[in-house]
C-alpha positions in Angstrom: 18.6 -23.2 -14.0 18.0 -20.3 -12.3 16.2 -21.1 -9.0 13.0 -19.4 -7.9 12.0 -16.9 -5.6 11.1 -19.3 -2.6 14.0 -21.3 -3.5 16.3 -18.8 -2.5 14.6 -17.8 0.4 14.4 -21.1 1.7 18.4 -21.3 1.1 18.8 -18.3 3.1 21.0 -18.1 6.0 19.1 -16.0 8.8 20.5 -14.7 11.9 18.2 -15.1 15.3 15.6 -12.0 15.3 17.1 -11.2 18.6 20.5 -10.5 16.6 19.3 -8.7 14.5 17.0 -6.9 16.5 20.6 -6.1 18.4 21.9 -4.2 15.6 19.5 -1.4 16.1 20.2 -1.3 20.1 16.9 -3.4 20.7 17.3 -5.6 23.4 15.2 -9.0 23.4 13.2 -7.7 26.6 11.7 -5.6 24.3 11.0 -8.3 21.6 8.1 -10.2 21.1 9.5 -13.9 19.1 6.8 -15.2 17.2 9.4 -17.7 16.2 13.6 -17.7 15.7 13.1 -15.0 12.6 10.5 -12.7 13.4 9.6 -10.6 16.4 7.2 -7.4 17.4 8.7 -4.9 18.9 6.9 -3.3 22.1 5.2 -0.2 22.0 6.8 0.8 25.4 10.5 0.9 23.4 9.0 2.5 20.4 7.9 5.4 22.4 11.5 5.7 24.6 12.4 7.0 21.1 10.4 10.1 20.3 13.6 12.3 21.7 15.8 10.7 19.3 16.0 12.5 15.4 15.0 11.5 12.4 16.9 10.1 9.5 16.2 10.3 5.8 12.9 9.2 4.1 13.3 8.0 0.9 10.1 7.2 -0.8 10.3 4.2 -4.0 7.2 4.1 -5.6 6.9 3.3 -10.4 5.4 4.0 -13.4 2.1 2.9 -13.9 2.3 -0.9 -13.7 1.2 -3.7 -16.1 1.8 -7.7 -16.6 5.5 -7.4 -17.8 6.5 -6.6 -13.6 8.3 -3.9 -12.8 9.7 -5.2 -8.9 8.9 -2.2 -6.8 9.3 -3.7 -3.5 12.5 -6.0 -5.0 13.9 -2.6 -5.7 13.2 -1.5 -2.0 15.2 -4.8 -0.1 17.6 -3.9 -3.6 18.6 -0.4 -2.0 18.7 -1.1 1.5 20.7 -3.5 1.5 22.8 -1.5 -0.9 22.6 1.3 1.1 23.7 -0.8 4.4 26.1 -2.2 1.5 28.3 1.0 0.7 28.4 1.8 5.3 25.0 3.6 5.6 22.5 2.7 8.6 19.3 1.6 6.8 16.1 0.0 7.7 13.4 -0.6 5.0 10.0 -0.3 5.8 7.1 -2.5 3.8 3.7 -3.4 4.1 2.4 -7.2 4.6 1.0 -9.2 2.0 -2.4 -9.9 1.0 -3.4 -13.5 1.0 -6.0 -12.5 -1.4 -3.2 -11.7 -4.3 -0.9 -14.1 -3.2 -3.2 -17.0 -3.4 -5.1 -14.7 -7.2 -2.5 -13.1 -9.1 0.0 -11.5 -8.2 1.3 -13.8 -5.8 4.0 -13.0 -3.4 4.9 -9.5 -2.1 8.6 -10.2 -0.1 10.7 -8.8 -3.0 12.9 -11.2 -5.3 15.7 -13.1 -6.6 18.2 -11.8 -3.9 16.3 -8.7 -2.9 13.9 -10.8 -1.0 13.2 -10.1 3.0 13.0 -13.5 5.1 11.4 -15.5 6.3 9.9 -15.6 3.1 7.0 -17.9 3.3 6.0 -16.3 7.0 5.6 -13.1 5.5 3.9 -14.2 2.1 0.8 -16.3 5.0 -0.1 -16.1 8.0 3.0 -14.4 9.2 2.1 -12.8 12.9 -1.7 -12.3 12.8 -2.3 -9.2 12.2 -4.5 -9.5 9.2 -6.6 -11.9 11.2 -6.8 -9.2 14.1 -7.9 -6.5 11.5 -10.4 -9.3 10.1 -12.1 -10.0 13.8 -11.9 -6.6 15.3 -13.6 -5.1 11.4 -16.2 -7.3 12.1 -16.9 -8.1 15.6 -18.5 -4.0 14.7 -20.8 -5.5 12.0 -21.4 -8.7 14.9 -22.8 -5.9 17.3 -24.6 -3.4 14.6 -26.8 -6.7 13.7 -27.3 -7.8 17.5 -28.6 -4.1 18.6 -31.2 -3.6 16.1 -31.8 -7.6 17.0 -32.4 -7.0 20.9 -34.4 -3.6 20.6 -32.5 -1.1 18.9 -32.1 1.8 20.8 -30.1 3.7 18.8 -32.6 3.8 16.3 -30.6 2.1 13.2 -31.9 2.1 10.5 -31.2 -1.1 7.9 -31.2 0.2 4.7 -28.4 2.7 6.0 -26.0 0.5 7.3 -23.0 1.5 5.4 -19.8 -0.5 7.5 -19.2 -4.0 5.7 -17.8 -7.2 6.8 -14.3 -8.3 5.2 -12.3 -11.8 4.7 -8.6 -11.8 3.3 -9.3 -13.5 0.3 -10.2 -12.4 -3.1 -13.9 -13.6 -3.2 -16.4 -12.1 -5.9 -19.3 -14.0 -5.1 -19.6 -12.5 -1.7 -19.7 -8.6 -2.8 -23.1 -8.4 -2.2 -25.1 -10.9 -0.1 -28.2 -10.7 1.6 -27.8 -12.0 5.3 -30.2 -12.9 8.3 -32.2 -15.2 6.3 -33.6 -18.1 8.6 -36.6 -16.8 10.6 -37.0 -13.6 13.0 -34.0 -15.5 15.7 -31.1 -14.7 12.4 -32.3 -11.3 13.0 -34.2 -9.1 10.1 -33.0 -9.7 6.6 -30.6 -7.2 4.4 -28.6 -6.5 1.6 -25.3 -6.7 2.9 -21.5 -7.4 1.2 -18.3 -8.2 2.1 -14.4 -6.0 1.0 -11.2 -7.6 1.6 -9.2 -6.6 4.4 -7.2 -4.8 2.6 -10.0 -2.1 1.5 -11.1 -2.0 5.2 -11.2 1.1 7.4 -9.7 -0.6 10.3 -6.7 -1.6 8.4 -6.5 2.3 7.2 -7.0 3.5 11.0 -4.4 0.6 12.1 -1.9 2.1 9.8 -2.2 6.1 10.5 -2.8 5.3 14.7 0.2 6.8 16.1 -0.2 5.1 19.6 -3.1 2.5 21.1 -4.8 5.9 22.4 -5.6 6.8 18.8 -6.1 3.5 17.7 -9.5 3.8 20.3 -10.3 7.2 19.5 -9.9 7.1 15.6 -12.4 3.2 15.7 -14.6 5.1 18.0 -15.4 7.8 15.7 -16.3 5.2 12.9 -19.3 5.7 11.1 -21.4 2.6 10.6 -24.6 4.1 9.8 -27.4 5.7 9.9 -30.6 6.5 11.9 -33.6 7.1 9.7 -33.6 10.5 10.1 -29.7 10.6 8.4 -27.7 10.9 12.0 -24.9 9.4 11.9 -24.1 6.6 14.1 -20.2 5.9 15.4 -18.6 2.8 16.5 -18.3 4.6 20.1 -22.0 4.7 20.4 -22.3 0.5 20.3 -19.9 1.0 22.9 -17.8 -1.2 20.2 -14.3 0.4 19.5 -13.2 -0.6 23.4 -13.1 -4.7 22.1 -12.2 -3.6 18.6 -9.1 -2.1 20.4 -8.7 -5.4 22.6 -8.6 -7.4 19.7 -5.7 -5.3 18.1 -3.7 -3.8 21.0 -0.4 -6.4 20.0 -0.8 -5.5 16.8 -0.6 -2.2 16.9 3.1 -2.6 17.9 5.6 -3.0 14.3 6.8 -6.5 13.4 10.7 -7.2 12.3 12.4 -9.4 10.1 15.2 -9.0 8.1 16.8 -9.2 4.6 18.0 -11.8 3.0 21.5 -9.9 3.9 20.4 -10.0 7.2 19.6 -6.2 7.5 16.9 -5.4 9.5 13.4 -5.0 7.9 10.1 -3.4 9.2 6.5 -4.9 7.5 3.2 -3.9 9.4 0.4 -3.1 7.7 -1.0 -3.6 4.1 -4.0 -1.3 2.8 -3.7 -2.0 -0.8 -3.2 1.3 -3.1 -5.7 1.3 -5.3 -8.8 1.4 -2.8 -6.3 2.2 0.3 -3.7 4.6 0.7 -0.9 1.9 0.0 1.0 2.5 3.0 2.6 0.8 6.0 1.8 1.7 10.1 3.0 5.4 10.5 4.3 3.2 13.2 7.0 1.2 11.5 8.2 4.4 9.5 8.4 6.6 12.3 10.3 3.7 14.9 12.6 3.0 11.5 13.6 7.1 11.5 14.7 6.8 14.5 16.3 3.6 14.5 18.5 4.4 11.4 20.5 7.1 9.0 18.3 6.4 6.1 14.8 4.7 5.8 13.8 2.8 2.5 9.8 2.9 2.0 7.1 2.3 -0.6 3.8 3.4 -1.5 1.8 0.5 -3.3 1.3 0.7 -7.2 2.3 4.1 -10.1 3.0 7.7 -8.2 -0.3 8.4 -9.5 -2.0 6.4 -6.6 0.6 5.2 -4.2 2.9 8.3 -4.0 0.3 10.7 -4.2 -1.4 8.9 -1.2 1.6 8.7 0.8 2.4 12.8 0.8 -1.3 13.1 0.7 -3.2 11.4 3.6 -0.3 9.4 5.5 3.0 12.8 5.4 0.0 15.1 6.1 -1.5 12.9 9.1 1.6 12.1 10.6 3.6 14.5 9.9 6.0 12.7 7.6 8.6 14.9 4.7 10.2 12.3 2.1 13.7 13.4 1.2 13.7 11.6 -1.8 12.1 9.0 -4.3 12.7 6.4 -6.5 10.3 5.8 -9.3 10.8 2.3 -10.8 10.9 1.7 -14.2 11.4 -1.9 -16.7 12.0 -0.9 -21.0 9.8 -4.4 -20.7 7.0 -2.3 -19.2 7.5 1.0 -21.1 7.5 -1.2 -24.0 3.9 -2.7 -23.1 2.5 1.1 -22.8 4.1 1.7 -26.3 1.5 -1.0 -27.1 3.6 -4.5 -27.2 1.7 -7.4 -25.9 3.7 -9.5 -23.7 5.0 -12.1 -25.5 7.0 -9.7 -28.2 8.4 -7.6 -24.8 12.0 -9.2 -25.2 12.5 -8.0 -29.0 14.1 -4.5 -29.2 11.2 -2.3 -30.4 12.4 1.5 -30.4 9.2 2.8 -31.9 7.4 1.1 -29.0 9.7 2.0 -26.1 9.7 5.9 -27.4 5.7 5.6 -27.1 5.6 3.8 -24.2 8.1 6.3 -22.4 5.3 9.2 -21.8 3.9 6.7 -18.8 7.3 7.2 -17.0 7.8 10.5 -18.2 3.9 11.9 -16.8 5.4 9.6 -13.1 8.9 11.8 -13.0 6.9 15.6 -13.8 4.6 14.5 -11.1 7.2 13.2 -8.4 9.0 16.5 -9.4 7.0 18.8 -10.3 3.7 18.5 -8.2 4.7 16.4 -5.4 8.0 18.6 -4.9 10.9 15.9 -4.4 14.0 14.9 -6.0 14.1 11.4 -8.1 16.0 9.1 -9.9 14.6 6.8 -11.6 16.1 2.8 -11.6 15.7 1.0 -14.3 15.6 -3.2 -13.4 17.3 -4.2 -16.3 16.1 -7.6 -18.1 19.2 -9.4 -19.9 17.0 -9.3 -23.1 17.2 -5.0 -22.9 19.3 -3.7 -25.4 22.0 -0.7 -24.9 20.0 1.1 -27.9 16.8 0.9 -25.7 18.7 1.9 -22.4 20.0 4.4 -24.1 17.1 5.9 -25.0 16.0 5.6 -21.9 18.3 7.7 -20.3 18.4 10.1 -22.9 14.6 11.6 -22.6 14.6 11.3 -18.8 17.9 13.0 -18.2 15.9 16.1 -20.3 13.4 16.2 -17.4 16.4 16.4 -14.7 16.5 12.7 -13.4 18.7 10.6 -13.6 18.4 7.5 -14.8 20.4 4.1 -12.9 20.6 0.8 -13.8 20.5 -1.7 -11.1 20.7 -5.2 -10.6 19.3 -6.5 -7.1 17.1 -8.7 -8.6 20.4 -11.4 -9.3 23.5 -9.9 -7.2 21.1 -8.6 -4.0 22.4 -4.9 -2.7 25.7 -5.3 -4.3 24.1 -4.5 -7.5 22.4 -1.6 -6.4 25.3 0.4 -5.1 24.9 2.9 -8.1 21.6 3.6 -6.6 22.6 3.3 -3.7 24.9 6.4 -4.0 22.2 8.0 -5.9 19.5 8.5 -3.4 22.1 9.6 -0.6 22.7 12.3 -3.3 19.5 13.2 -3.3 18.7 13.4 0.1 21.8 16.0 0.9 19.4 18.1 -1.8 16.7 20.5 -0.3 13.7 18.9 -0.3 10.5 20.9 -0.8 7.7 17.7 -0.1 3.7 19.5 -1.3 0.4 18.1 -1.5 -1.3 18.1 -4.4 -4.5 20.3 -2.5 -4.7 22.3 0.4 -6.9 21.4 3.6 -9.1 23.7 3.0 -9.8 22.7 -0.6 -13.7 21.7 -0.5 -14.2 18.0 -1.7 -14.7 17.9 -4.7 -11.9 19.9 -5.1 -9.9 18.3 -3.8 -11.0 15.3 -6.4 -10.7 17.4 -9.2 -7.0 18.5 -8.4 -6.1 14.8 -8.3 -7.3 14.1 -11.6 -6.3 17.0 -13.4 -2.8 17.6 -12.1 -1.9 14.2 -11.3 -4.0 12.4 -13.6 -3.9 14.3 -16.7 -7.3 14.1 -17.5 -9.5 17.2 -18.3 -12.3 17.2 -15.6 -14.1 15.0 -13.4 -17.9 13.8 -13.7 -20.4 12.3 -10.7 -24.0 11.9 -10.9 -26.7 13.7 -9.1 -26.4 11.3 -6.0 -22.8 11.0 -6.1 -22.7 14.8 -5.8 -25.4 15.2 -3.4 -23.4 12.5 -0.9 -20.3 15.0 -1.5 -22.1 18.0 -0.8 -23.4 16.3 2.2 -20.2 15.2 3.4 -18.6 18.7 3.1 -21.7 20.4 5.0 -21.6 17.6 7.3 -17.8 18.5 8.4 -15.8 16.2 6.9 -14.3 19.0 4.1 -11.2 19.3 5.6 -10.5 15.6 5.0 -8.0 14.1 2.0 -9.6 12.2 -0.3 -8.4 8.4 -0.9 -9.5 8.0 -4.4 -9.9 4.1 -4.8 -8.8 3.8 -9.2 -6.7 1.1 -11.7 -3.9 1.0 -10.6 -2.6 0.4 -14.6 -3.8 3.7 -16.1 -4.1 7.1 -15.6 -7.8 7.0 -17.0 -10.3 4.6 -15.5 -9.8 2.1 -17.6 -7.5 -0.2 -17.2 -6.8 -0.7 -20.9 -5.9 2.3 -21.8 -2.1 2.6 -21.5 0.8 5.3 -21.7 0.3 8.8 -21.0 -4.0 10.0 -22.1 -5.2 13.5 -21.0 -8.3 15.2 -21.8 -10.2 12.5 -20.3 -12.6 12.1 -17.8 -12.7 11.0 -14.7 -16.3 9.6 -12.5 -17.1 9.1 -9.4 -18.8 5.8 -8.9 -19.6 5.8 -5.6 -18.5 7.8 -2.3 -17.6 6.5 1.2 -17.0 8.0 4.6 -14.2 6.9 7.0 -14.5 9.2 9.6 -12.1 6.7 11.8 -9.0 6.9 9.1 -9.9 10.9 8.6 -10.8 10.6 5.0 -13.0 10.4 2.4 -12.7 7.5 -0.4 -13.9 8.1 -3.9 -14.3 5.2 -6.1 -14.2 5.5 -9.8 -14.6 3.5 -12.6 -15.3 -0.6 -12.2 -13.0 -0.4 -8.8 -14.0 -3.5 -6.7 -13.1 -3.9 -3.0 -13.9 -7.0 -3.4 -11.3 -8.0 -5.7 -11.9 -11.8 -7.9 -9.1 -14.2 -8.6 -7.9 -14.7 -12.1 -8.9 -17.5 -14.7 -5.7 -20.0 -13.4 -5.3 -18.0 -9.8 -1.8 -18.1 -8.3 -3.2 -21.4 -5.9 -3.2 -23.6 -8.4 0.9 -23.5 -8.5 1.3 -24.1 -4.2 1.6 -27.0 -2.5 3.1 -28.5 0.9 5.4 -32.0 0.3 6.0 -34.4 2.8 8.2 -33.0 5.1 6.0 -29.4 5.6 8.3 -27.8 2.7 6.2 -25.0 0.8 6.4 -25.2 -3.0 5.4 -22.8 -5.7 4.8 -19.5 -4.3 6.2 -16.6 -6.0 
């Protein structure tokens, strides 16, 4: 019987984190250990690397995700191990898992099979406390807003125009819309409010985009939490909240160092959702890794229409990063799902469905190559049910787009099973990269959104009601027009309808809501029915989790 992911991880022979750090030239004095197998790397050490040359940056992205699974994180880990296996000095950079999906629908996010980061249980659960600190910083600002109103409201905060929500790191639909401050005058002024999940918060986005402690504090101070009665914006620095928020995050901004099952170094730091926020690990972790390795493998959340677009248009634009190559992850099973096959029938050979579903992968390949300007390789996670005829059809179709298809078996074999992929990625990194943005800084906000929808999603146009259009116009005229756009949209489709598979075109993308993230320096455009506080599924993953009498976690996958 095959071992589960957690059973494989629990059998891992981990090295002490000081020994993993030593491979990168990081002395023990620059580590803040959290036990024997994970540690934060000091910001002093990070700053000492600034004059070192950068290694090559490889972005791992994917086709539109399906219930069949694609294995993007698993591929990121496997590719990192494979690069080290062929003699390259490589580091992987991942996001931290959110407890909402871990206990909800997704399960863990530390890779799978023999391509995992460890200690898997710690990484998937509380880890080094980063998310808790982010939630506390966010909720401190919320508390100070209500407190200021209670004690005289010198700033003239309009309770009807407070835009700042509280957060928690768990899926809880009951908290999306609430009424707070009930119970009498001592509890403040009753008003409508709500919760977002931590990974959808602006503080999380700021945390991952900040380049230093000073930059973090400046960005936190720029947060617009609400407005006065005459529509004047109010910022966190007006409440003198940003200093205390920085205090809560001052240790957490240091990147977290762990290891893979093959004892290769991995940075895991920050975790914004890619279907809501910008979906990339911290700039600090990525920059640090680039100074310490010849190759850095990082991932951006969900498909190339979401994570990869935001990786380039937000993270790379803000941090001055430039990826050298991209890996697009796909499976035959997921492609057949996009071709109309339901999950129970995915193991049966179905060439017509595969041919139809390939349109989804083809659009992602074209976007990466032609819109983002990146050389790419398609990595196929092979399942035992995949047939030779299916693999031949896939390779032939994608080959016509000028992208190589490589079958990788890292889930079963670890780094050794992805050496062909590693060599293909190295070859791509030797080519000249001309990474480009989807839109220009000078484009108006409406035009930026339209370019994303038409160039990346295949849409014919975008729409919004008068209220949303007026809000976009207000933001444009208030000096925020140069900000990037962060689209909140379903990850399951190029449209705003998660049930539409394949590569639809000619559809219209409706903007339902617009939010200003002045500290993160982007404008969020929420499309379709996307929620910033998810709910648990009918059968959450939490039902399968437990701990035995010896404290051993079971059921975490």
